[in-house]
C-alpha positions in Angstrom: -208.0 -62.5 -18.8 -205.5 -64.5 -20.7 -201.9 -64.4 -19.8 -199.3 -65.0 -22.4 -195.8 -65.7 -21.3 -193.6 -63.8 -23.7 -190.5 -64.5 -21.7 -189.2 -67.4 -23.7 -189.7 -65.4 -26.9 -187.7 -62.4 -25.5 -184.9 -64.7 -24.3 -184.8 -66.3 -27.8 -184.8 -62.9 -29.3 -182.0 -61.7 -27.0 -180.0 -64.8 -27.9 -180.5 -64.1 -31.6 -179.6 -60.5 -31.1 -176.4 -61.5 -29.3 -175.5 -64.0 -32.0 -176.1 -61.4 -34.7 -174.0 -58.8 -32.8 -171.2 -61.4 -32.3 -171.3 -62.4 -35.9 -171.2 -58.7 -37.0 -168.3 -58.1 -34.5 -166.3 -61.0 -35.8 -167.1 -60.2 -39.4 -166.0 -56.7 -38.8 -162.8 -57.9 -37.3 -162.2 -60.2 -40.2 -163.0 -57.4 -42.6 -160.5 -55.1 -40.8 -157.9 -57.8 -40.8 -158.4 -58.4 -44.5 -158.3 -54.7 -45.2 -155.1 -54.3 -43.2 -153.6 -57.3 -45.0 -154.6 -55.8 -48.4 -153.2 -52.4 -47.5 -150.0 -54.0 -46.2 -149.5 -55.9 -49.4 -150.0 -52.7 -51.4 -147.5 -50.9 -49.2 -145.0 -53.8 -49.6 -145.4 -53.6 -53.3 -144.8 -49.9 -53.3 -141.8 -50.3 -51.1 -140.4 -53.0 -53.4 -141.0 -50.8 -56.4 -139.4 -47.8 -54.8 -136.5 -50.0 -53.6 -135.9 -51.2 -57.2 -135.9 -47.5 -58.4 -133.5 -46.6 -55.6 -131.1 -49.4 -56.6 -131.3 -48.4 -60.3 -130.6 -44.7 -59.3 -127.7 -45.8 -57.1 -126.2 -47.7 -60.1 -126.7 -44.6 -62.3 -125.1 -42.5 -59.5 -122.1 -44.7 -59.5 -121.7 -44.1 -63.3 -122.1 -40.4 -62.7 -119.6 -40.4 -59.9 -117.1 -41.9 -62.2 -117.9 -39.4 -64.9 -117.7 -36.6 -62.4 -114.2 -37.8 -61.3 -113.1 -37.8 -65.0 -114.6 -34.3 -65.5 -112.8 -33.1 -62.3 -109.5 -34.5 -63.6 -110.0 -33.0 -67.0 -110.9 -29.6 -65.4 -107.7 -29.8 -63.4 -105.7 -30.6 -66.5 -107.4 -27.8 -68.4 -106.5 -25.4 -65.6 -102.9 -26.5 -65.6 -102.7 -26.1 -69.3 -104.3 -22.7 -69.1 -101.8 -21.7 -66.5 -99.0 -22.9 -68.7 -100.5 -21.1 -71.7 -100.7 -17.8 -69.6 -97.1 -18.2 -68.6 -96.0 -18.8 -72.2 -98.1 -15.8 -73.4 -96.6 -13.7 -70.6 -93.0 -14.7 -71.6 -93.7 -14.1 -75.2 -95.2 -10.7 -74.4 -92.2 -9.5 -72.3 -89.4 -11.5 -74.0 -87.9 -8.4 -75.6 -88.0 -6.2 -72.5 -84.5 -7.2 -71.1 -83.1 -6.5 -74.6 -84.8 -3.1 -74.7 -83.6 -2.4 -71.2 -80.0 -3.3 -72.1 -80.3 -1.2 -75.3 -81.4 1.8 -73.2 -78.5 1.2 -70.9 -76.0 1.1 -73.7 -77.4 4.4 -74.9 -76.8 5.9 -71.5 -73.1 4.8 -71.4 -70.7 7.7 -72.1 -68.4 6.5 -75.0 -64.8 5.8 -74.3 -65.0 6.8 -70.7 -67.1 4.2 -68.9 -66.9 0.4 -69.1 -69.3 -2.2 -67.6 -67.8 -5.2 -66.1 -71.0 -7.1 -65.0 -74.8 -6.8 -65.2 -76.9 -9.0 -63.0 -80.7 -9.2 -62.9 -82.3 -10.4 -59.7 -86.0 -10.3 -59.9 -86.8 -6.6 -60.8 -83.5 -5.4 -59.5 -80.5 -4.7 -61.8 -76.9 -4.7 -60.3 -74.2 -3.0 -62.4 -70.5 -3.1 -61.8 -68.1 -1.1 -63.9 -65.2 1.3 -64.3 -65.1 5.0 -65.3 -62.4 7.6 -65.8 -63.7 9.6 -62.8 -66.6 10.2 -60.5 -68.1 12.8 -62.8 -68.6 10.2 -65.6 -70.3 7.8 -63.0 -72.6 10.7 -62.1 -73.4 11.4 -65.7 -74.2 7.7 -66.3 -76.5 7.7 -63.3 -78.3 10.8 -64.6 -78.8 9.2 -68.0 -80.1 6.0 -66.4 -82.6 8.0 -64.4 -84.0 9.5 -67.6 -84.6 6.0 -69.1 -88.3 4.9 -69.0 -87.5 1.3 -68.0 -85.1 2.1 -65.2 -85.8 3.8 -61.9 -84.4 4.2 -58.3 -80.8 4.4 -59.4 -78.5 4.1 -56.4 -74.8 4.3 -56.1 -73.6 1.6 -53.7 -69.8 1.9 -53.8 -67.1 4.0 -55.6 -63.4 3.4 -55.1 -60.4 4.7 -56.9 -58.1 2.0 -58.3 -54.7 2.4 -59.8 -54.3 0.2 -62.9 -50.9 -1.4 -62.7 -49.0 -1.2 -65.9 -50.9 1.8 -67.2 -50.2 4.4 -64.5 -53.9 5.5 -64.7 -56.4 5.9 -61.9 -59.8 4.4 -62.6 -63.0 4.8 -60.5 -64.7 1.5 -59.8 -68.5 1.6 -59.1 -71.4 -0.5 -58.1 -74.9 0.6 -58.9 -78.3 -0.9 -58.1 -81.6 0.1 -59.8 -85.1 -1.1 -60.4 -86.3 -2.3 -63.8 -89.8 -1.3 -64.7 -91.6 -3.4 -67.3 -94.0 -1.1 -69.2 -97.6 -2.5 -69.4 -98.6 -3.0 -73.0 -102.3 -2.7 -73.8 -103.7 -5.1 -76.2 -106.1 -4.2 -79.0 -109.1 -5.4 -77.0 -108.1 -3.3 -73.9 -107.6 -0.2 -76.1 -111.0 -0.7 -77.7 -112.7 -1.0 -74.3 -111.2 2.3 -73.1 
């Protein structure tokens, strides 16, 4: 029988196998490293691109912030102007009301028997000071005032009898307080809505 020693062949084969596995292992590592480097470069380029976009957007945002500040200032000015216009419209709307109130008051004065010394408006309150021939005339004046549509809550604060020196006449001095009502006028638009 012939014996063939295959041991050196197997050792050689093992060595080749180990070399091949080591070369595959190192090539795999190199490949993975190259792949990581390539992916890293791609991510760096994306980051740089996104950073440039971010910088550009931040510059635009600064422009818009300035514009927004200007818009806020303009809105504030518009609001102030609108408030002023509303006040002017309100004044124009009710500018004749004190005149009408005084006209009604004049109509309520009994002729040749009652005299007004002072009228004073404080807010929606009207203070009247005057003189009359007697208390009945003051009562008549108060009744007439109560009937007026612009005047309400007529209250007599003080009456006192005063002797006029030089005339030998007694005069009744009085102080009245009342509320002034401003009638609400409906515009054409409000009437049409109703």
